[in-house]
Z-matrix of the N, CA and C atoms (Angstrom, degrees):
N
C 1 1.468
C 2 1.519 1 109.65
N 3 1.310 2 116.14 1 122.31
C 4 1.454 3 121.23 2 -177.56
C 5 1.529 4 110.51 3 -83.61
N 6 1.339 5 114.78 4 131.59
C 7 1.458 6 120.54 5 177.91
C 8 1.522 7 108.00 6 -85.17
N 9 1.325 8 116.13 7 122.12
C 10 1.460 9 120.59 8 -177.39
C 11 1.522 10 110.55 9 -95.14
N 12 1.314 11 115.39 10 159.49
C 13 1.456 12 121.57 11 178.59
C 14 1.532 13 111.04 12 -63.36
N 15 1.326 14 115.89 13 -37.97
C 16 1.465 15 120.32 14 179.74
C 17 1.520 16 111.07 15 -64.46
N 18 1.335 17 116.93 16 -41.70
C 19 1.465 18 120.88 17 -179.02
C 20 1.530 19 111.08 18 -65.22
N 21 1.330 20 116.51 19 -43.36
C 22 1.466 21 120.10 20 179.35
C 23 1.522 22 110.67 21 -66.07
N 24 1.320 23 117.18 22 -37.99
C 25 1.467 24 121.17 23 179.22
C 26 1.526 25 110.70 24 -64.86
N 27 1.337 26 116.47 25 -42.79
C 28 1.463 27 120.21 26 177.67
C 29 1.523 28 111.36 27 -64.76
N 30 1.333 29 116.19 28 -39.24
C 31 1.467 30 121.28 29 177.12
C 32 1.527 31 110.17 30 -60.80
N 33 1.332 32 116.57 31 -45.62
C 34 1.463 33 121.05 32 -179.92
C 35 1.527 34 110.97 33 -62.96
N 36 1.326 35 116.69 34 -43.40
C 37 1.463 36 120.85 35 -179.82
C 38 1.527 37 111.21 36 -64.92
N 39 1.341 38 116.61 37 -42.50
C 40 1.462 39 121.20 38 -178.99
C 41 1.515 40 111.47 39 -62.12
N 42 1.334 41 116.54 40 -47.72
C 43 1.459 42 119.48 41 -176.00
C 44 1.523 43 112.60 42 -75.69
N 45 1.315 44 117.65 43 -23.97
C 46 1.464 45 118.92 44 172.98
C 47 1.525 46 110.50 45 -68.01
N 48 1.341 47 116.57 46 -38.74
C 49 1.470 48 120.94 47 176.68
C 50 1.526 49 110.37 48 -67.60
N 51 1.333 50 116.59 49 -42.64
C 52 1.460 51 120.57 50 179.68
C 53 1.526 52 111.66 51 -63.47
N 54 1.324 53 117.24 52 -41.62
C 55 1.461 54 120.72 53 -178.96
C 56 1.523 55 110.86 54 -61.81
N 57 1.333 56 116.32 55 -43.32
C 58 1.463 57 120.17 56 178.59
C 59 1.529 58 110.64 57 -65.60
N 60 1.324 59 117.05 58 -44.36
C 61 1.464 60 121.24 59 -177.26
C 62 1.524 61 111.51 60 -63.62
N 63 1.333 62 116.53 61 -45.77
C 64 1.461 63 120.35 62 -179.96
C 65 1.527 64 111.33 63 -60.24
N 66 1.326 65 117.11 64 -45.66
C 67 1.464 66 119.61 65 -177.00
C 68 1.524 67 111.04 66 -71.01
N 69 1.326 68 117.79 67 -35.84
C 70 1.463 69 120.51 68 177.41
C 71 1.530 70 110.51 69 -62.42
N 72 1.345 71 116.82 70 -42.66
C 73 1.458 72 120.86 71 177.10
C 74 1.525 73 110.61 72 -64.28
N 75 1.331 74 116.71 73 -43.24
C 76 1.467 75 120.71 74 -179.62
C 77 1.528 76 111.53 75 -60.66
N 78 1.323 77 116.70 76 -46.87
C 79 1.466 78 120.58 77 -177.82
C 80 1.529 79 110.92 78 -67.09
N 81 1.318 80 117.10 79 -34.87
C 82 1.455 81 120.69 80 -175.14
C 83 1.513 82 115.50 81 -85.31
N 84 1.323 83 118.62 82 -3.97
C 85 1.468 84 121.28 83 -178.33
C 86 1.523 85 111.01 84 -111.34
N 87 1.327 86 115.75 85 164.50
C 88 1.470 87 122.06 86 -172.28
C 89 1.525 88 112.99 87 -115.67
N 90 1.320 89 116.03 88 40.00
C 91 1.468 90 119.43 89 -179.43
C 92 1.527 91 110.59 90 -125.35
N 93 1.322 92 115.24 91 45.23
C 94 1.468 93 120.73 92 175.39
C 95 1.529 94 110.46 93 -80.27
N 96 1.322 95 115.71 94 -39.01
C 97 1.469 96 120.12 95 -175.24
C 98 1.523 97 108.45 96 -137.79
N 99 1.331 98 117.15 97 125.79
C 100 1.460 99 122.32 98 -175.83
C 101 1.523 100 110.24 99 -115.16
N 102 1.326 101 115.24 100 137.10
C 103 1.458 102 121.80 101 175.98
C 104 1.524 103 108.74 102 -118.96
N 105 1.304 104 116.48 103 116.89
C 106 1.466 105 122.35 104 -179.20
C 107 1.531 106 108.70 105 -99.84
N 108 1.333 107 115.55 106 110.49
C 109 1.468 108 120.92 107 -178.65
C 110 1.526 109 111.53 108 -110.79
N 111 1.323 110 117.57 109 23.89
C 112 1.466 111 120.66 110 -177.83
C 113 1.532 112 111.53 111 -61.74
N 114 1.325 113 117.31 112 -37.66
C 115 1.469 114 120.90 113 178.87
C 116 1.518 115 110.79 114 -64.86
N 117 1.334 116 116.16 115 -41.96
C 118 1.465 117 120.93 116 178.33
C 119 1.523 118 111.13 117 -66.57
N 120 1.321 119 117.30 118 -36.63
C 121 1.464 120 121.63 119 179.11
C 122 1.534 121 110.54 120 -62.92
N 123 1.342 122 117.62 121 -39.54
C 124 1.464 123 121.17 122 179.70
C 125 1.524 124 111.03 123 -69.20
N 126 1.342 125 116.00 124 -39.11
C 127 1.464 126 119.54 125 -178.40
C 128 1.527 127 112.11 126 -69.03
N 129 1.321 128 116.11 127 -33.98
C 130 1.468 129 120.48 128 -176.83
C 131 1.530 130 112.99 129 -100.00
N 132 1.336 131 116.41 130 -0.22
C 133 1.469 132 121.35 131 -177.50
C 134 1.526 133 111.80 132 54.97
N 135 1.303 134 114.64 133 39.66
C 136 1.463 135 120.65 134 -178.52
C 137 1.522 136 109.58 135 -80.56
N 138 1.334 137 115.78 136 127.96
C 139 1.472 138 119.50 137 -177.24
C 140 1.528 139 112.29 138 -80.46
N 141 1.327 140 117.20 139 -36.46
C 142 1.461 141 120.69 140 178.95
C 143 1.519 142 110.55 141 -81.52
N 144 1.313 143 115.30 142 151.02
C 145 1.467 144 120.17 143 179.88
C 146 1.527 145 110.26 144 -72.36
N 147 1.328 146 115.87 145 129.69
C 148 1.463 147 121.42 146 176.63
C 149 1.527 148 111.31 147 -99.77
N 150 1.319 149 116.51 148 -9.88
C 151 1.463 150 120.20 149 179.27
C 152 1.522 151 109.67 150 -70.00
N 153 1.320 152 116.13 151 150.38
C 154 1.459 153 119.98 152 -176.28
C 155 1.526 154 110.62 153 -144.28
N 156 1.302 155 114.62 154 162.47
C 157 1.457 156 121.47 155 173.10
C 158 1.523 157 108.01 156 -136.97
N 159 1.321 158 115.57 157 141.49
C 160 1.465 159 120.48 158 -172.89
C 161 1.518 160 111.05 159 -125.23
N 162 1.333 161 114.53 160 149.01
C 163 1.451 162 121.75 161 173.46
C 164 1.513 163 110.43 162 -117.14
N 165 1.293 164 116.48 163 -158.73
C 166 1.461 165 120.50 164 179.26
C 167 1.514 166 111.51 165 -78.39
N 168 1.330 167 116.19 166 -24.89
C 169 1.460 168 119.83 167 -171.20
C 170 1.523 169 113.74 168 -113.38
N 171 1.324 170 117.92 169 -22.33
C 172 1.456 171 120.18 170 -174.34
C 173 1.519 172 110.40 171 -154.99
N 174 1.334 173 114.77 172 166.94
C 175 1.463 174 121.51 173 175.73
C 176 1.517 175 108.32 174 -125.90
N 177 1.317 176 117.21 175 143.69
C 178 1.462 177 122.05 176 -173.19
C 179 1.523 178 109.94 177 -133.04
N 180 1.327 179 115.31 178 142.19
C 181 1.454 180 119.86 179 167.74
C 182 1.512 181 108.54 180 -88.29
N 183 1.332 182 115.46 181 144.09
C 184 1.458 183 119.02 182 178.03
C 185 1.533 184 109.39 183 -61.66
N 186 1.328 185 115.01 184 135.56
C 187 1.470 186 122.62 185 -179.28
C 188 1.522 187 111.67 186 58.56
N 189 1.333 188 116.16 187 33.37
C 190 1.458 189 119.91 188 179.61
C 191 1.525 190 109.15 189 -149.82
N 192 1.318 191 115.30 190 -171.58
C 193 1.462 192 120.45 191 -176.13
C 194 1.527 193 111.31 192 -82.21
N 195 1.320 194 114.55 193 166.32
C 196 1.465 195 121.77 194 178.44
C 197 1.524 196 109.73 195 -109.31
N 198 1.309 197 115.61 196 147.73
C 199 1.460 198 121.80 197 177.64
C 200 1.521 199 109.03 198 -121.79
N 201 1.333 200 117.34 199 138.48
C 202 1.472 201 119.06 200 179.14
C 203 1.526 202 111.34 201 -69.57
N 204 1.310 203 115.75 202 145.47
C 205 1.457 204 120.36 203 174.68
C 206 1.523 205 109.73 204 -73.67
N 207 1.300 206 116.02 205 162.88
C 208 1.463 207 120.56 206 179.59
C 209 1.527 208 109.28 207 -61.75
N 210 1.316 209 115.04 208 131.49
C 211 1.468 210 119.80 209 177.16
C 212 1.523 211 108.90 210 -72.36
N 213 1.328 212 118.14 211 113.21
C 214 1.476 213 119.69 212 -176.14
C 215 1.527 214 113.34 213 -70.13
N 216 1.324 215 117.11 214 -13.13
C 217 1.462 216 120.34 215 -177.73
C 218 1.524 217 112.89 216 -95.57
N 219 1.344 218 117.35 217 -13.13
C 220 1.459 219 120.61 218 -177.38
C 221 1.524 220 113.51 219 -119.39
N 222 1.324 221 117.32 220 -6.88
C 223 1.458 222 120.66 221 -175.85
C 224 1.523 223 111.14 222 -74.17
N 225 1.323 224 115.52 223 148.25
C 226 1.459 225 121.62 224 177.28
C 227 1.534 226 109.66 225 -71.99
N 228 1.332 227 115.89 226 137.22
C 229 1.473 228 119.51 227 -176.37
C 230 1.526 229 112.28 228 -122.16
N 231 1.304 230 117.33 229 12.29
C 232 1.461 231 119.21 230 -175.12
C 233 1.519 232 112.43 231 -77.88
N 234 1.330 233 116.74 232 -43.79
C 235 1.463 234 120.20 233 -173.67
C 236 1.526 235 112.14 234 -112.50
N 237 1.320 236 116.54 235 40.16
C 238 1.459 237 119.94 236 178.06
C 239 1.524 238 109.35 237 -120.07
N 240 1.315 239 115.52 238 159.99
C 241 1.461 240 120.68 239 -176.74
C 242 1.533 241 111.21 240 -73.83
N 243 1.321 242 114.03 241 166.86
C 244 1.466 243 119.98 242 178.65
C 245 1.530 244 111.12 243 -62.51
N 246 1.346 245 116.05 244 -36.97
C 247 1.464 246 120.10 245 178.77
C 248 1.521 247 110.96 246 -63.80
N 249 1.333 248 116.69 247 -42.59
C 250 1.464 249 119.89 248 178.85
C 251 1.527 250 110.79 249 -63.47
N 252 1.314 251 116.98 250 -40.64
C 253 1.459 252 120.37 251 177.28
C 254 1.521 253 110.99 252 -62.46
N 255 1.328 254 115.89 253 -40.53
C 256 1.471 255 120.63 254 178.24
C 257 1.528 256 110.79 255 -63.81
N 258 1.332 257 117.15 256 -42.13
C 259 1.462 258 121.22 257 178.91
C 260 1.529 259 111.38 258 -65.22
N 261 1.325 260 116.67 259 -40.34
C 262 1.465 261 120.18 260 178.07
C 263 1.527 262 110.80 261 -64.89
N 264 1.336 263 116.14 262 -38.54
C 265 1.468 264 119.71 263 177.97
C 266 1.525 265 111.34 264 -64.47
N 267 1.332 266 115.85 265 -42.76
C 268 1.465 267 120.07 266 178.34
C 269 1.529 268 110.74 267 -64.84
N 270 1.333 269 115.85 268 -42.85
C 271 1.463 270 120.48 269 179.56
C 272 1.524 271 110.59 270 -60.73
N 273 1.327 272 116.21 271 -46.84
C 274 1.458 273 120.15 272 179.05
C 275 1.516 274 112.73 273 -63.76
N 276 1.327 275 116.73 274 -33.40
C 277 1.467 276 120.50 275 -177.86
C 278 1.521 277 111.61 276 -67.63
N 279 1.340 278 117.65 277 -49.76
C 280 1.473 279 116.98 278 -178.65
C 281 1.527 280 112.23 279 -74.01
N 282 1.348 281 117.29 280 -21.52
C 283 1.461 282 119.55 281 174.15
C 284 1.528 283 111.52 282 -69.66
N 285 1.327 284 116.37 283 -24.27
C 286 1.471 285 120.82 284 176.34
C 287 1.520 286 110.98 285 -87.74
N 288 1.333 287 116.93 286 -45.08
C 289 1.462 288 121.18 287 -172.01
C 290 1.523 289 113.03 288 -65.15
N 291 1.330 290 118.09 289 -44.77
C 292 1.471 291 119.88 290 -174.67
C 293 1.537 292 112.24 291 -68.54
N 294 1.336 293 119.87 292 -46.26
C 295 1.475 294 117.84 293 172.50
C 296 1.517 295 113.15 294 -62.92
N 297 1.347 296 116.84 295 -33.22
C 298 1.457 297 119.99 296 177.44
C 299 1.521 298 110.99 297 -61.86
N 300 1.319 299 116.48 298 -38.25
C 301 1.468 300 120.32 299 177.12
C 302 1.526 301 110.74 300 -62.46
N 303 1.341 302 117.34 301 -37.56
C 304 1.460 303 120.61 302 175.82
C 305 1.526 304 111.23 303 -61.48
N 306 1.334 305 115.87 304 -42.57
C 307 1.467 306 120.27 305 179.87
C 308 1.526 307 110.53 306 -63.88
N 309 1.336 308 116.30 307 -41.78
C 310 1.462 309 120.60 308 177.80
C 311 1.524 310 110.31 309 -60.88
N 312 1.348 311 116.49 310 -40.64
C 313 1.469 312 119.87 311 179.89
C 314 1.529 313 111.87 312 -67.95
N 315 1.335 314 116.96 313 -36.06
C 316 1.465 315 119.50 314 176.76
C 317 1.522 316 110.01 315 -62.49
N 318 1.323 317 116.19 316 -46.67
C 319 1.462 318 120.82 317 178.33
C 320 1.525 319 110.45 318 -63.76
N 321 1.343 320 116.33 319 -41.33
C 322 1.463 321 120.57 320 178.15
C 323 1.517 322 111.88 321 -64.68
N 324 1.340 323 116.36 322 -36.64
C 325 1.459 324 119.17 323 177.35
C 326 1.519 325 112.61 324 -64.83
N 327 1.339 326 115.78 325 -37.77
C 328 1.471 327 120.12 326 178.01
C 329 1.526 328 111.21 327 -65.90
N 330 1.332 329 115.80 328 -48.35
C 331 1.468 330 119.18 329 179.94
C 332 1.525 331 111.19 330 -67.67
N 333 1.347 332 115.72 331 -33.98
C 334 1.465 333 119.48 332 178.42
C 335 1.510 334 112.16 333 -65.41
N 336 1.336 335 116.72 334 -42.15
C 337 1.462 336 120.86 335 179.11
C 338 1.527 337 110.89 336 -61.52
N 339 1.332 338 115.64 337 -44.85
C 340 1.472 339 120.12 338 -179.66
C 341 1.526 340 110.77 339 -67.02
N 342 1.340 341 115.84 340 -42.86
C 343 1.468 342 119.53 341 -175.90
C 344 1.520 343 111.93 342 -67.84
N 345 1.344 344 117.33 343 -35.24
C 346 1.469 345 120.14 344 178.64
C 347 1.529 346 110.55 345 -67.49
N 348 1.335 347 116.36 346 -41.23
C 349 1.463 348 119.70 347 178.78
C 350 1.529 349 111.69 348 -68.42
N 351 1.345 350 115.53 349 -42.47
C 352 1.467 351 119.62 350 -177.41
C 353 1.522 352 112.85 351 -84.00
N 354 1.354 353 115.50 352 -18.31
C 355 1.472 354 121.23 353 -176.30
C 356 1.526 355 111.02 354 52.54
N 357 1.339 356 113.12 355 52.94
C 358 1.460 357 121.45 356 -179.93
C 359 1.525 358 108.95 357 -97.30
N 360 1.324 359 116.68 358 122.76
C 361 1.462 360 121.66 359 -173.85
C 362 1.524 361 112.04 360 -59.22
N 363 1.328 362 116.74 361 -52.99
C 364 1.467 363 119.47 362 -173.86
C 365 1.529 364 111.84 363 -68.38
N 366 1.326 365 118.07 364 -32.69
C 367 1.461 366 120.59 365 177.81
C 368 1.529 367 111.00 366 -71.32
N 369 1.326 368 117.03 367 -37.32
C 370 1.465 369 120.62 368 174.93
C 371 1.527 370 110.78 369 -65.11
N 372 1.323 371 115.63 370 -41.90
C 373 1.465 372 120.47 371 178.27
C 374 1.526 373 110.56 372 -62.93
N 375 1.329 374 116.14 373 -43.90
C 376 1.470 375 121.24 374 179.08
C 377 1.526 376 110.70 375 -62.20
N 378 1.333 377 116.58 376 -41.95
C 379 1.461 378 120.66 377 179.95
C 380 1.524 379 111.56 378 -63.65
N 381 1.327 380 116.64 379 -43.27
C 382 1.456 381 120.28 380 178.06
C 383 1.518 382 112.03 381 -60.71
N 384 1.324 383 116.60 382 -45.07
C 385 1.467 384 120.49 383 178.28
C 386 1.519 385 111.28 384 -65.98
N 387 1.337 386 116.33 385 -33.56
C 388 1.459 387 120.59 386 179.70
C 389 1.534 388 110.62 387 -66.24
N 390 1.324 389 117.31 388 -41.63
C 391 1.462 390 120.00 389 178.46
C 392 1.530 391 111.10 390 -67.96
N 393 1.315 392 117.38 391 -36.79
C 394 1.464 393 119.49 392 177.09
C 395 1.533 394 110.68 393 -67.87
N 396 1.323 395 116.46 394 -35.81
C 397 1.467 396 120.50 395 175.25
C 398 1.528 397 110.21 396 -65.26
N 399 1.335 398 116.43 397 -41.61
C 400 1.463 399 120.22 398 175.71
C 401 1.517 400 112.18 399 -61.56
N 402 1.334 401 116.49 400 -36.56
C 403 1.465 402 120.42 401 177.79
C 404 1.529 403 110.82 402 -64.23
N 405 1.326 404 116.79 403 -37.96
C 406 1.467 405 120.38 404 177.09
C 407 1.530 406 111.01 405 -64.48
N 408 1.335 407 115.99 406 -39.54
C 409 1.467 408 119.99 407 177.88
C 410 1.525 409 110.29 408 -64.34
N 411 1.330 410 116.35 409 -44.15
C 412 1.467 411 120.64 410 178.35
C 413 1.524 412 110.73 411 -61.84
N 414 1.322 413 116.48 412 -43.84
C 415 1.464 414 120.82 413 179.22
C 416 1.521 415 110.92 414 -60.79
N 417 1.330 416 116.63 415 -42.85
C 418 1.466 417 120.19 416 179.22
C 419 1.527 418 110.57 417 -63.90
N 420 1.336 419 116.93 418 -44.73
C 421 1.462 420 120.27 419 -179.67
C 422 1.517 421 112.73 420 -63.55
N 423 1.320 422 117.02 421 -44.83
C 424 1.465 423 121.25 422 179.97
C 425 1.526 424 110.91 423 -66.14
N 426 1.321 425 116.93 424 -41.01
C 427 1.474 426 120.81 425 -179.95
C 428 1.527 427 111.10 426 -63.65
N 429 1.325 428 116.40 427 -41.54
C 430 1.469 429 120.10 428 178.36
C 431 1.523 430 110.03 429 -65.25
N 432 1.338 431 117.06 430 -39.63
C 433 1.465 432 119.40 431 178.91
C 434 1.525 433 110.97 432 -64.03
N 435 1.331 434 117.03 433 -41.63
C 436 1.466 435 120.52 434 -179.94
C 437 1.530 436 110.36 435 -62.75
N 438 1.332 437 117.25 436 -37.77
C 439 1.460 438 120.26 437 177.53
C 440 1.531 439 111.50 438 -73.21
N 441 1.327 440 116.50 439 -32.16
C 442 1.469 441 122.00 440 -175.54
C 443 1.532 442 112.10 441 -73.43
N 444 1.324 443 117.48 442 -44.95
C 445 1.466 444 121.32 443 -168.55
C 446 1.529 445 114.08 444 -59.94
N 447 1.339 446 120.53 445 -51.80
C 448 1.467 447 119.00 446 -179.96
C 449 1.529 448 112.59 447 -62.94
N 450 1.334 449 116.70 448 -36.58
C 451 1.463 450 120.28 449 179.14
C 452 1.519 451 111.03 450 -65.91
N 453 1.332 452 116.65 451 -43.10
C 454 1.460 453 120.55 452 178.59
C 455 1.529 454 110.85 453 -65.54
N 456 1.333 455 116.72 454 -38.11
C 457 1.461 456 120.59 455 180.00
C 458 1.533 457 110.61 456 -65.28
N 459 1.320 458 116.63 457 -45.27
C 460 1.466 459 120.23 458 -179.85
C 461 1.527 460 110.99 459 -62.79
N 462 1.315 461 116.84 460 -39.01
C 463 1.460 462 120.48 461 179.15
C 464 1.526 463 110.64 462 -67.74
N 465 1.338 464 116.93 463 -39.02
C 466 1.460 465 120.49 464 177.04
C 467 1.528 466 111.18 465 -64.09
N 468 1.328 467 116.81 466 -39.72
C 469 1.461 468 120.57 467 177.68
C 470 1.533 469 111.14 468 -66.15
N 471 1.322 470 116.12 469 -37.22
C 472 1.470 471 119.94 470 179.00
C 473 1.528 472 110.71 471 -63.05
N 474 1.327 473 116.42 472 -41.71
C 475 1.462 474 120.46 473 178.90
C 476 1.519 475 111.36 474 -71.08
N 477 1.342 476 116.20 475 -35.14
C 478 1.460 477 120.54 476 -178.69
C 479 1.523 478 111.83 477 -70.45
N 480 1.335 479 116.67 478 -32.42
C 481 1.460 480 120.68 479 -179.46
C 482 1.526 481 112.09 480 -65.05
N 483 1.337 482 116.63 481 -20.34
C 484 1.466 483 119.94 482 178.08
C 485 1.532 484 111.08 483 -73.00
N 486 1.350 485 116.58 484 -23.46
C 487 1.454 486 120.73 485 -176.67
C 488 1.528 487 111.76 486 -101.25
N 489 1.323 488 116.88 487 -43.85
C 490 1.465 489 120.87 488 179.45
C 491 1.524 490 108.94 489 -134.35
N 492 1.329 491 115.94 490 160.02
C 493 1.457 492 120.81 491 179.71
C 494 1.527 493 108.50 492 -82.06
N 495 1.326 494 116.27 493 113.76
C 496 1.451 495 121.62 494 179.82
C 497 1.516 496 108.71 495 -130.18
N 498 1.315 497 115.86 496 125.39
C 499 1.458 498 121.20 497 175.86
C 500 1.528 499 107.95 498 -97.72
N 501 1.315 500 115.76 499 119.77
C 502 1.465 501 120.31 500 -177.59
C 503 1.525 502 111.28 501 -60.27
N 504 1.339 503 117.11 502 -28.25
C 505 1.461 504 120.25 503 179.68
C 506 1.530 505 112.13 504 -66.00
N 507 1.334 506 116.56 505 -18.68
C 508 1.464 507 120.34 506 177.93
C 509 1.522 508 111.85 507 -84.08
N 510 1.308 509 117.14 508 -1.02
C 511 1.461 510 121.84 509 -179.62
C 512 1.525 511 109.73 510 -117.41
N 513 1.308 512 115.46 511 137.89
C 514 1.469 513 121.21 512 174.49
C 515 1.521 514 108.02 513 -114.74
N 516 1.312 515 115.83 514 131.95
C 517 1.461 516 118.75 515 179.96
C 518 1.519 517 109.57 516 -134.71
N 519 1.319 518 114.74 517 142.39
C 520 1.456 519 120.52 518 -179.15
C 521 1.521 520 108.52 519 -157.99
N 522 1.305 521 115.14 520 165.72
C 523 1.459 522 120.67 521 179.17
C 524 1.526 523 109.44 522 -78.81
N 525 1.345 524 115.30 523 149.73
C 526 1.450 525 120.97 524 -174.59
C 527 1.520 526 113.52 525 -106.02
N 528 1.338 527 114.33 526 -172.14
C 529 1.461 528 120.26 527 -173.52
C 530 1.527 529 112.80 528 -71.34
N 531 1.320 530 118.40 529 -21.22
C 532 1.469 531 119.50 530 177.18
C 533 1.526 532 110.43 531 -62.57
N 534 1.328 533 115.89 532 -40.44
C 535 1.469 534 119.83 533 176.23
C 536 1.520 535 110.62 534 -64.85
N 537 1.339 536 116.53 535 -36.43
C 538 1.465 537 120.24 536 176.49
C 539 1.521 538 111.53 537 -60.58
N 540 1.318 539 117.08 538 -40.11
C 541 1.466 540 120.61 539 177.36
C 542 1.526 541 110.77 540 -63.88
N 543 1.330 542 116.95 541 -36.02
C 544 1.468 543 119.96 542 177.18
C 545 1.530 544 110.88 543 -64.15
N 546 1.347 545 116.38 544 -39.13
C 547 1.467 546 119.84 545 177.10
C 548 1.528 547 110.95 546 -66.87
N 549 1.345 548 117.03 547 -39.50
C 550 1.470 549 120.39 548 176.13
C 551 1.522 550 110.52 549 -61.21
N 552 1.339 551 115.90 550 -40.59
C 553 1.460 552 120.37 551 178.53
C 554 1.525 553 110.66 552 -62.70
N 555 1.326 554 116.40 553 -41.85
C 556 1.466 555 120.58 554 179.08
C 557 1.520 556 110.91 555 -60.44
N 558 1.333 557 116.76 556 -46.31
C 559 1.470 558 120.57 557 179.24
C 560 1.525 559 110.87 558 -62.84
N 561 1.343 560 116.53 559 -41.61
C 562 1.463 561 120.15 560 179.77
C 563 1.528 562 111.33 561 -66.46
N 564 1.324 563 117.04 562 -36.37
C 565 1.473 564 120.83 563 177.15
C 566 1.527 565 110.95 564 -61.69
N 567 1.323 566 115.32 565 -45.09
C 568 1.463 567 119.61 566 -179.79
C 569 1.526 568 110.26 567 -62.78
N 570 1.327 569 116.84 568 -46.19
C 571 1.468 570 120.67 569 -179.83
C 572 1.526 571 111.20 570 -63.61
N 573 1.342 572 117.15 571 -40.52
C 574 1.461 573 120.36 572 177.76
C 575 1.521 574 110.96 573 -63.63
N 576 1.338 575 116.40 574 -43.19
C 577 1.450 576 120.09 575 178.93
C 578 1.520 577 112.49 576 -62.07
N 579 1.328 578 116.41 577 -44.96
C 580 1.468 579 120.44 578 178.87
C 581 1.534 580 110.97 579 -65.33
N 582 1.338 581 116.39 580 -36.72
C 583 1.469 582 119.96 581 178.91
C 584 1.529 583 110.97 582 -66.10
N 585 1.313 584 117.14 583 -40.24
C 586 1.467 585 119.93 584 177.30
C 587 1.531 586 111.03 585 -66.19
N 588 1.328 587 117.26 586 -37.64
C 589 1.467 588 120.32 587 177.17
C 590 1.527 589 110.59 588 -65.83
N 591 1.338 590 116.33 589 -39.77
C 592 1.466 591 120.12 590 177.48
C 593 1.531 592 110.33 591 -66.14
N 594 1.330 593 116.28 592 -39.16
C 595 1.468 594 119.78 593 176.85
C 596 1.524 595 110.72 594 -62.17
N 597 1.331 596 116.28 595 -42.23
C 598 1.465 597 120.46 596 178.58
C 599 1.529 598 110.76 597 -62.11
N 600 1.332 599 116.13 598 -40.88
C 601 1.466 600 120.35 599 179.07
C 602 1.522 601 111.01 600 -63.66
N 603 1.336 602 116.63 601 -43.09
C 604 1.463 603 120.48 602 -179.70
C 605 1.531 604 111.39 603 -67.00
N 606 1.335 605 116.43 604 -39.32
C 607 1.466 606 120.41 605 177.23
C 608 1.521 607 110.50 606 -65.60
N 609 1.338 608 116.72 607 -41.42
C 610 1.457 609 120.75 608 178.41
C 611 1.517 610 112.18 609 -62.43
N 612 1.333 611 117.41 610 -42.49
C 613 1.458 612 121.40 611 178.28
C 614 1.531 613 111.15 612 -63.92
N 615 1.329 614 115.75 613 -41.14
C 616 1.467 615 119.74 614 179.84
C 617 1.532 616 110.99 615 -65.43
N 618 1.335 617 116.43 616 -39.50
C 619 1.461 618 120.12 617 179.20
C 620 1.525 619 111.18 618 -66.13
N 621 1.337 620 117.12 619 -38.93
C 622 1.473 621 120.56 620 178.53
C 623 1.537 622 110.60 621 -66.70
N 624 1.330 623 115.78 622 -38.54
C 625 1.469 624 119.46 623 177.49
C 626 1.514 625 111.63 624 -65.03
N 627 1.350 626 115.76 625 -40.63
C 628 1.468 627 119.24 626 179.24
C 629 1.530 628 111.22 627 -67.02
N 630 1.329 629 116.46 628 -36.46
C 631 1.473 630 119.81 629 179.93
C 632 1.504 631 112.70 630 -71.66
N 633 1.349 632 116.69 631 -27.01
C 634 1.472 633 120.18 632 -177.65
C 635 1.529 634 111.90 633 -80.23
N 636 1.323 635 115.30 634 -15.64
C 637 1.476 636 118.63 635 -179.84
C 638 1.539 637 110.42 636 -77.52
């Protein structure tokens, strides 16, 4: 089965749209990190839900209101511990990187649309590299978040234990589907980037063949 230029171009366009959509959904939802406190609720006979789900910007209790997370760019850093400063730095970093990846994809989508219509080798090559660069940004942001979340949770539990008796074993925590969408976006970015590079290669070969005639 021969791979045509049109098929590769459509593949690149499809996965560029998917990568943007997946990451936009991931950033806009609050199910990156889930805390299941059902066991603790039974032990303490607590009527309100203690379970929560968190996003990049806020944390929410199930069937309750959401509260914004601490703004890492406006919080006071003079009288806080080194660990808190490290957590704020990590929080600020992935809050910048993941939206930045969206911006890169928007720019890549614009150049990709023009390059596919014009079939310009260097613009297709640039678009492919741009999507791969965006994938690296997404990977960095997601990796920092994965390292940040358990550390932030443990620190929150340490502070909470000073006020009430909480056994961490009574809590279950895991990553949610929002993070899964970020991983899907990363995979789609890589595939879109490789497809644009393949399109550039096919366009370059066709141009060389036309020039040799």
